C-alpha positions as CSV (number, residue, x, y, z in Angstrom):
1,M,46.3,93.4,76.5
2,M,49.3,95.2,78.0
3,W,51.8,92.6,76.8
4,E,50.9,93.4,73.2
5,A,52.5,96.8,73.6
6,L,55.9,95.3,74.6
7,D,58.8,95.6,72.3
8,R,58.6,92.5,70.0
9,K,62.4,92.1,70.2
10,L,62.2,91.4,73.9
11,G,62.2,87.8,75.1
12,D,59.4,88.8,77.5
13,Y,57.1,89.5,74.6
14,K,57.9,86.1,73.0
15,V,57.1,84.3,76.3
16,L,53.9,86.1,76.9
17,S,52.8,85.8,73.2
18,L,53.4,82.0,73.4
19,A,51.4,81.7,76.6
20,H,48.5,83.8,75.1
21,R,48.4,81.7,72.0
22,L,48.3,78.5,73.9
23,L,45.5,79.7,76.1
24,D,43.5,81.4,73.3
25,D,42.2,78.1,72.0
26,D,38.7,76.8,71.9
27,H,39.8,73.6,73.7
28,G,42.2,75.3,76.2
29,L,44.9,73.6,78.1
30,S,44.7,70.7,80.5
31,E,45.2,71.6,84.2
32,E,48.6,70.0,84.2
33,G,49.6,71.9,81.0
34,Y,48.2,75.2,82.4
35,F,50.2,75.0,85.6
36,A,53.3,74.0,83.7
37,L,52.9,77.0,81.4
38,Q,52.3,79.3,84.3
39,E,55.5,78.1,86.1
40,F,57.5,78.4,82.8
41,V,56.3,82.0,82.3
42,Y,57.1,82.9,85.9
43,D,60.5,81.4,85.7
44,E,61.3,83.2,82.4
45,I,60.1,86.7,83.1
46,G,59.0,86.8,86.8
47,P,55.9,88.3,88.2
48,T,55.5,91.2,85.8
49,V,52.3,93.3,85.5
50,E,51.8,91.9,82.0
51,M,52.2,88.3,83.2
52,N,49.7,88.8,86.0
53,E,47.2,90.5,83.6
54,L,47.4,87.6,81.3
55,F,46.9,84.9,83.9
56,D,44.1,87.0,85.7
57,R,42.1,86.5,82.5
58,V,42.3,82.7,82.5
59,R,39.2,80.7,83.4
60,A,38.6,76.9,83.7
61,T,35.7,74.9,82.5
62,D,35.5,71.1,82.6
63,G,39.2,70.8,83.5
64,R,40.3,73.0,80.5
65,W,42.0,76.3,81.1
66,Y,41.6,79.2,78.6
67,I,41.5,83.0,78.2
68,K,37.9,84.2,78.6
């Protein structure tokens, strides 16, 4: 993913890394948790290309949100 190429010292990297780790789980996030995470990431770094790429990869199954 593009965000992995960001400078690891940047706060943006930490925010996107956290979001990716939370979404890259076999059980995913609840709908409420997913939308809270999405809002947090947007508030912290704005609508960056990397943020959009990460959230474009998210899918939902049975009310759980995860990276496909």
